[in-house]
C-alpha distance (Angstrom), angle and dihedral (degrees) to the residues before:
residue distance angle dihedral
M1 . . .
R2 3.80 . .
M3 3.79 120.8 .
R4 3.78 117.0 -136.2
I5 3.80 108.2 -129.7
P6 3.81 120.7 179.9
A7 3.82 98.2 -124.6
P8 3.82 130.1 34.8
L9 3.78 116.5 -108.4
P10 3.85 100.2 -98.6
Y11 3.81 91.9 50.8
R12 3.80 91.5 47.3
L13 3.80 89.6 53.9
V14 3.81 90.2 52.0
L15 3.80 90.3 49.7
L16 3.80 90.7 49.7
A17 3.81 91.7 49.6
V18 3.80 91.5 49.4
A19 3.80 91.5 47.1
L20 3.78 91.2 50.5
A21 3.78 91.8 49.0
A22 3.79 91.5 49.0
G23 3.78 93.5 46.7
L24 3.79 92.3 -117.3
V25 3.81 93.4 133.2
S26 3.79 97.4 32.0
A27 3.80 88.4 111.1
V28 3.79 89.2 77.9
E29 3.77 110.8 100.5
P30 3.82 109.5 -111.3
A31 3.78 116.3 -108.0
G32 3.77 117.2 -97.7
P33 3.79 127.5 -124.9
A34 3.77 121.1 -60.1
P35 3.81 115.8 -103.4
A36 3.77 127.2 -117.8
P37 3.84 117.9 -74.3
A38 3.78 116.1 -77.1
D39 3.78 120.8 -92.8
A40 3.81 114.5 -103.8
R41 3.80 89.7 -122.4
E42 3.80 90.9 66.6
L43 3.78 123.9 89.4
P44 3.84 114.3 -109.3
S45 3.78 113.2 -69.2
H46 3.79 143.9 160.9
M47 3.78 137.3 -155.4
I48 3.81 113.4 -117.8
P49 3.82 107.5 -114.9
N50 3.80 129.4 -142.2
I51 3.79 97.7 25.9
P52 3.82 128.0 107.9
D53 3.78 125.7 -118.3
A54 3.80 111.2 -54.8
A55 3.79 124.8 170.1
E56 3.81 103.1 -177.2
A57 3.80 122.6 39.2
Y58 3.81 130.9 165.4
W59 3.80 129.5 -161.0
A60 3.77 126.4 -113.0
P61 3.83 118.4 -131.8
D62 3.83 89.0 -97.7
S63 3.84 90.4 64.5
R64 3.80 88.5 -131.5
H65 3.80 108.4 76.5
L66 3.79 123.8 62.9
I67 3.78 134.0 -165.1
A68 3.80 122.8 -147.8
Q69 3.76 144.8 149.3
T70 3.80 107.3 -105.8
R71 3.79 132.6 -173.2
D72 3.80 108.4 -86.9
R73 3.82 128.0 173.1
R74 3.81 90.9 -143.4
A75 3.80 90.2 65.1
V76 3.78 122.5 93.4
P77 3.83 105.2 -88.4
M78 3.76 121.6 -109.6
P79 3.83 117.4 -106.6
N80 3.82 89.3 -98.4
G81 3.81 90.8 55.1
S82 3.80 97.1 -106.2
P83 3.83 118.5 131.8
G84 3.78 118.1 -82.9
A85 3.81 123.4 -134.5
L86 3.79 134.4 -103.8
T87 3.81 131.0 -171.1
W88 3.81 118.7 -89.4
I89 3.82 135.0 170.8
F90 3.79 121.2 -146.9
T91 3.80 141.6 160.1
D92 3.78 123.9 -104.7
D93 3.81 90.8 -114.0
G94 3.81 93.5 51.9
T95 3.82 94.9 -120.5
E96 3.82 96.6 117.5
M97 3.78 129.2 42.1
W98 3.80 136.2 158.2
N99 3.77 137.2 160.4
V100 3.80 127.9 -117.5
N101 3.81 102.9 -166.0
D102 3.79 132.2 28.4
R103 3.80 107.1 -166.9
G104 3.80 144.9 44.3
Q105 3.78 118.7 18.5
D106 3.79 123.8 -60.7
G107 3.78 132.3 -147.6
C108 3.79 134.1 179.3
S109 3.82 122.2 -5.9
F110 3.81 137.8 -178.0
F111 3.82 141.7 -173.5
F112 3.79 124.3 -114.5
P113 3.83 112.5 -127.8
D114 3.83 91.3 -112.2
S115 3.84 88.9 69.8
Q116 3.81 89.4 -134.2
R117 3.79 102.0 86.0
I118 3.78 138.1 46.1
V119 3.79 136.5 -167.2
W120 3.80 120.2 -143.0
T121 3.79 144.0 169.7
S122 3.79 123.8 -120.8
T123 3.80 145.2 156.7
R124 3.83 89.6 -148.6
D125 3.82 94.3 122.9
R126 3.82 98.0 35.8
M127 3.77 103.2 51.0
D128 3.81 87.2 132.4
L129 3.82 88.8 75.0
P130 3.83 123.8 79.7
V131 3.80 113.5 -75.9
G132 3.79 92.7 -125.7
N133 3.78 125.0 -178.2
W134 3.82 124.0 -81.5
S135 3.82 89.8 -154.3
D136 3.81 97.6 51.4
S137 3.81 118.2 73.1
D138 3.81 89.3 -161.7
N139 3.80 90.7 58.3
Y140 3.81 108.2 30.1
P141 3.85 114.7 159.3
R142 3.80 105.4 -91.9
G143 3.79 89.9 -160.6
A144 3.79 93.1 63.7
E145 3.82 108.4 123.8
L146 3.82 134.1 171.5
Y147 3.80 124.3 -113.7
S148 3.79 137.5 178.0
S149 3.79 124.3 -153.2
D150 3.76 144.1 146.5
L151 3.81 118.6 -79.3
H152 3.81 92.7 -82.2
G153 3.79 98.6 45.2
G154 3.79 95.3 -96.4
H155 3.81 126.7 130.8
L156 3.79 86.2 35.6
Q157 3.81 118.1 -164.9
R158 3.79 122.4 -173.8
L159 3.81 108.6 -141.2
T160 3.83 100.6 -175.2
N161 3.78 132.9 32.8
N162 3.80 118.9 -175.8
E163 3.81 141.8 88.3
W164 3.80 96.8 -93.5
Y165 3.78 127.8 105.8
E166 3.81 110.3 -100.8
A167 3.79 121.1 174.4
E168 3.84 141.7 105.7
V169 3.78 88.8 92.5
S170 3.82 131.9 175.5
V171 3.82 139.0 161.9
S172 3.80 130.7 -121.8
P173 3.82 116.3 -111.1
D174 3.82 90.4 -115.5
G175 3.81 89.8 54.6
K176 3.80 94.2 -127.0
W177 3.81 100.0 105.4
I178 3.79 141.5 45.3
T179 3.78 122.2 -158.6
F180 3.79 124.0 -163.4
G181 3.78 145.6 156.7
R182 3.81 120.2 -101.7
Q183 3.80 125.3 -172.2
I184 3.81 118.2 -156.9
D185 3.81 120.0 179.3
G186 3.80 90.8 -16.4
N187 3.81 95.4 -50.8
M188 3.81 117.1 116.5
D189 3.80 121.5 -152.0
I190 3.78 139.6 162.6
W191 3.78 119.5 -106.7
V192 3.80 135.8 -178.4
M193 3.79 133.0 -156.8
R194 3.76 136.7 173.5
S195 3.79 116.1 -89.0
D196 3.81 90.9 -100.8
G197 3.82 92.2 56.1
T198 3.81 97.1 -102.8
G199 3.79 128.5 117.9
K200 3.80 98.8 39.0
F201 3.81 110.6 -169.0
Q202 3.80 131.5 -178.8
V203 3.82 109.0 -128.6
T204 3.82 102.6 -177.6
R205 3.79 124.6 42.5
T206 3.79 110.1 -179.4
G207 3.78 131.6 134.2
D208 3.80 101.9 -156.0
W209 3.82 102.2 33.3
Q210 3.82 114.5 73.0
E211 3.80 105.7 -154.4
G212 3.79 126.8 -161.2
A213 3.81 149.0 133.9
P214 3.84 94.6 64.9
F215 3.80 121.4 -173.9
F216 3.78 128.5 179.1
M217 3.78 118.8 -117.9
P218 3.84 115.8 -128.6
D219 3.83 91.2 -91.5
S220 3.86 90.8 63.9
E221 3.83 87.3 -134.3
H222 3.80 104.1 80.9
I223 3.81 126.1 58.0
I224 3.79 126.4 -155.2
F225 3.82 117.6 -153.0
R226 3.79 145.9 150.6
A227 3.78 129.7 -118.8
W228 3.77 138.5 -174.3
R229 3.78 131.2 -161.7
R230 3.77 117.3 -107.3
A231 3.81 90.9 -132.3
D232 3.83 91.3 59.2
Y233 3.79 98.2 48.7
K234 3.82 110.6 111.4
N235 3.82 89.7 -8.8
V236 3.82 96.3 77.4
R237 3.81 120.6 39.2
P238 2.91 125.2 -121.4
T239 3.80 91.8 25.0
P240 3.83 111.5 -109.2
M241 3.81 110.2 -119.0
T242 3.79 132.7 -174.9
I243 3.79 129.2 -153.7
F244 3.82 118.7 -129.8
T245 3.79 141.2 168.9
I246 3.79 127.8 -147.9
R247 3.79 137.4 171.6
R248 3.78 114.6 -104.7
D249 3.81 89.5 -114.3
G250 3.82 89.5 61.8
T251 3.80 97.2 -105.0
D252 3.81 131.2 115.1
W253 3.82 97.3 36.5
R254 3.83 107.3 -174.2
R255 3.79 135.3 -178.0
H256 3.83 121.4 -136.0
T257 3.82 107.2 174.5
Y258 3.78 124.0 52.0
D259 3.81 108.6 -178.9
D260 3.79 126.3 99.0
G261 3.81 94.8 -118.5
M262 3.77 133.3 99.5
N263 3.83 111.9 -78.1
W264 3.78 103.0 173.5
H265 3.80 140.6 176.5
P266 3.83 103.5 6.0
V267 3.81 111.7 -164.8
P268 3.83 120.4 -176.9
A269 3.78 123.2 -119.0
P270 3.83 118.1 -131.0
D271 3.82 91.4 -103.5
G272 3.82 90.4 70.5
R273 3.79 93.7 -131.4
H274 3.79 106.0 70.4
Y275 3.79 131.8 54.4
V276 3.79 137.8 -174.7
Y277 3.79 120.4 -128.9
V278 3.80 144.3 160.9
K279 3.80 119.7 -100.2
A280 3.80 121.0 -171.0
L281 3.80 109.4 -138.8
T282 3.81 91.5 178.5
E283 3.77 134.1 -4.8
T284 3.80 90.2 -86.4
N285 3.81 103.2 27.7
W286 3.81 115.4 74.7
E287 3.80 121.4 170.2
I288 3.81 139.3 -173.0
Y289 3.81 116.7 -111.1
L290 3.79 134.4 -176.0
G291 3.81 110.3 -129.1
D292 3.80 130.2 -162.3
L293 3.81 121.1 -142.6
A294 3.81 88.6 -161.8
G295 3.81 89.9 64.6
G296 3.79 100.2 -102.7
E297 3.78 123.8 144.9
H298 3.79 116.1 -71.2
R299 3.80 117.8 -122.6
R300 3.79 126.4 -143.5
L301 3.82 111.7 -131.9
T302 3.82 104.7 178.3
Y303 3.80 132.4 49.5
F304 3.79 112.6 -170.0
D305 3.80 129.8 132.8
G306 3.79 93.4 -126.8
L307 3.77 137.8 31.2
D308 3.81 124.9 -22.6
I309 3.80 107.8 171.0
L310 3.81 149.8 158.5
A311 3.80 104.5 26.2
H312 3.82 128.0 -174.5
V313 3.82 128.5 -175.2
S314 3.80 116.2 -136.6
P315 3.83 118.0 -111.7
D316 3.80 90.9 -108.8
G317 3.82 89.8 54.9
R318 3.81 93.4 -126.8
K319 3.82 102.4 103.0
M320 3.78 138.3 40.9
N321 3.78 123.2 -162.7
W322 3.78 123.2 -160.1
A323 3.80 140.5 157.8
R324 3.80 123.1 -106.3
G325 3.79 121.6 -165.4
A326 3.78 113.0 -122.0
G327 3.78 102.9 161.4
A328 3.77 130.6 99.9
G329 3.82 92.8 -109.3
F330 3.79 128.0 68.6
T331 3.81 94.7 -104.4
Q332 3.80 101.8 23.0
G333 3.77 136.1 107.8
F334 3.80 100.5 22.7
R335 3.80 113.2 -176.6
T336 3.79 124.8 -167.8
H337 3.81 115.2 -118.7
V338 3.80 132.8 -172.9
M339 3.82 123.2 -147.2
D340 3.79 127.2 -164.0
V341 3.83 103.2 -123.3
S342 3.80 96.8 163.7
S343 3.82 90.0 115.6
L344 3.83 91.7 62.0
G345 3.82 94.5 72.3
I346 3.81 95.8 -135.4
G347 3.80 98.2 129.8
P348 3.82 129.3 119.0
E349 3.81 91.3 -93.0
R350 3.83 86.5 70.3
A351 3.80 94.8 47.0
V352 3.80 119.1 149.1
P353 3.82 128.7 -176.2
F354 3.78 119.1 -103.7
D355 3.82 108.0 -88.2
P356 3.84 112.8 -140.3
S357 3.81 89.4 -149.9
W358 3.81 92.9 64.5
G359 3.78 114.2 110.5
R360 3.80 130.7 -4.2
P361 3.81 120.9 -62.3
M362 3.79 118.1 -115.3
T363 3.77 131.0 -156.3
A364 3.78 119.6 -130.7
G365 3.78 111.1 -103.2
T366 3.81 94.1 18.3
S367 3.81 121.7 133.6
D368 3.81 91.5 -152.3
C-alpha cells in the first residue's frame, strides 16, 4: 500500500537540508554513537542513518516508513533533566523524516492500515500533571492521553480524557479497533475501543497480573500481550514477564511462555503464528527472539552483549526493526536497526488462522 506524502522524495530532501541549515530541526536530539559490528550469527541488518535516538518504532503498511518517539529538545524534559521524546515518522533508509507533535512528552504510536492516519500517546494537553516516568510502573505519566491524526499531526482527535495513564497503543489490522494499556489506581489492564474513540471496553480484569503492550493478531479478534505479577516488580530483576493471548471481548485467555524469565513486548508476525519478543538472558543482556504460538522451538535473532529491544516485523514479512543500545549507560543511545528476515518465512503469504488450541487456558483472577 502506498502512503500519500505531500511532497515527492527529492523535494522533501531539499526541504530537510534547508531546515537543517536554518536550524529549524535542531531541536531533535543528535544521534548517539554507532554500536559495535553485528555478530555473524545474525541475519543481514543495517542501522538507520540520520535519525535521532529512538527505542520503539513501528512499521507503516508500506513496509518502508516507521513511526517512533524520538529524543527531541522541544519535549518536556525527563525528571533527570534529559530530553523527552516526541513522535516522528521516518523511512528505513533515513532519507525522509518529519515530526508529528511539538509539545509535551510522547509515548507509543502506531499506523492505521489505511496509511493516512496514526494513533499516538502524548501529555501535550496535561502538562499540568507530574511528568512521571514512562519506564516506572509506580510513576507512569498520569497525563498520558491517546490521539489520532493524519501523518503530520493535523485533523487531531483526542481519544481519551482523564487523569489515568494510557499508552502502549496499537491498531487492529482491519482498522476498526484500538487496543491500549490503562492504569487506574496502580493497576494496569488492557482495554479496547473503536477507532473513533467510542465503545471503550476493559479486556483484562486481574489484580495480581499487570498486563500491557497489547497488539492485535492478524485476525483483529485476538490480542497478544505480556504481563508481570505485582509481587515481582522491583523485587526480581529483570522483572519476570509472561506472554499471553486473549480475545478482545475478554474471553479465551491463554498462556504461551512458561519460564520464570523476562519475556517482554511480543508483537505478532504477519503469518499469524509467530511473534518477535525480548528475552532477558542476564540482567544486562536482552535479545530478540522469534516465538511460535503453535509450540515450536523459539529462535534467537540478535547477538549483542547489551540491549536489543522492541522489535516489529514489517507487514510484508521481509524486515524487522528493533532498537539496539549504543550509549554508555544501560538504557542510553538506542539506535533503530532493520534486519532482513525474508528467509524466515513469516510473511502474509504464509498466514494461518489463530488456532484455539495454542497455549494453555487461564482462568480470570488466577495467579497461575
